[in-house]
C-alpha positions as MATLAB code, in Angstrom:
seq = 'MSANYSSPALLKTVLSVLLQYCGQQGLCDPSLRELSHAAGYSKRSVLRAIHDLVRCQVLIVERRHKADGTQLRNLYRLAEMRRVA';
ca = [
       0.108    0.117   -0.199;
       1.087    3.419   -0.798;
       1.383    6.103    1.566;
      -1.494    8.133    0.060;
      -3.894    5.038    1.181;
      -5.528    4.243    4.522;
      -3.932    1.616    6.752;
      -4.197   -1.705    5.670;
      -6.061   -3.101    8.989;
      -8.388   -0.193    9.010;
      -9.247   -0.876    5.017;
      -9.398   -4.820    5.989;
     -11.734   -3.961    8.752;
     -14.383   -1.420    6.808;
     -14.920   -4.028    4.255;
     -15.241   -6.921    6.618;
     -18.273   -4.505    8.231;
     -19.563   -3.599    4.889;
     -19.244   -7.571    4.193;
     -21.477   -7.994    6.779;
     -24.221   -5.499    6.213;
     -24.197   -5.867    2.340;
     -24.457   -9.780    2.647;
     -25.041  -11.990   -0.331;
     -26.958   -9.224   -2.045;
     -23.278   -7.112   -2.580;
     -25.654   -3.921   -1.666;
     -26.123   -2.306    1.515;
     -27.077    1.375    2.927;
     -25.763    1.447    6.560;
     -25.360    5.141    8.299;
     -21.664    6.211    8.657;
     -22.452    6.101   12.385;
     -23.221    2.736   12.170;
     -20.374    1.694   10.148;
     -17.699    3.852   12.672;
     -19.534    2.554   15.705;
     -19.127   -1.099   14.009;
     -15.420   -0.860   12.580;
     -14.527    0.921   15.929;
     -12.952    3.348   14.357;
     -13.844    7.517   13.864;
     -16.500    8.455   11.141;
     -13.347   10.356    9.217;
     -11.502    7.339    9.408;
     -14.317    5.686    7.878;
     -14.561    7.782    5.408;
     -10.919    7.672    4.341;
     -11.684    3.918    4.295;
     -14.309    3.662    1.794;
     -12.739    6.478   -0.909;
      -9.778    4.031   -1.026;
     -11.961    1.401   -1.263;
     -13.130    3.416   -4.650;
     -10.028    4.444   -5.565;
      -8.753    0.718   -5.595;
     -12.345   -0.425   -7.407;
     -13.307   -2.461   -4.724;
     -15.934   -0.905   -3.589;
     -19.263    1.574   -5.524;
     -20.493    4.537   -3.790;
     -24.279    5.762   -5.095;
     -25.215    8.944   -3.729;
     -28.467    9.502   -3.273;
     -30.997   12.045   -3.047;
     -35.257   12.787   -2.304;
     -36.660   14.798   -4.730;
     -36.344   17.783   -3.006;
     -32.447   17.493   -3.229;
     -32.437   15.947    0.475;
     -29.573   13.478    0.841;
     -30.535   10.105    1.331;
     -27.513    7.340    2.870;
     -25.355    6.173    0.094;
     -26.056    2.852   -1.019;
     -22.701    0.771   -0.682;
     -22.281   -1.484   -3.566;
     -18.887   -4.350   -3.728;
     -17.574   -4.212   -7.081;
     -17.768   -7.823   -8.538;
     -14.213   -9.562   -7.649;
     -12.735  -12.218   -9.534;
     -10.786  -15.167   -8.432;
      -7.562  -15.143   -9.996;
      -5.853  -18.853  -10.150;
];
């Protein structure tokens, strides 16, 4: 990992928590507070890890809004992973 990425432990923990929330479907919408509580890291650290997981193409974040522009929870989609032989 480059110095430009979060620590491997943080990335692994946040990804593990997202996997628990997303399950088989690979989709989930936990709040940032739920994610940070479950991961045991600050909201800022979890946000940084999410950003890094997106940059690594492991996670897709869909920002959602109501018709009036009010932001809803983000939808997290785990990227399709292909097994390397």
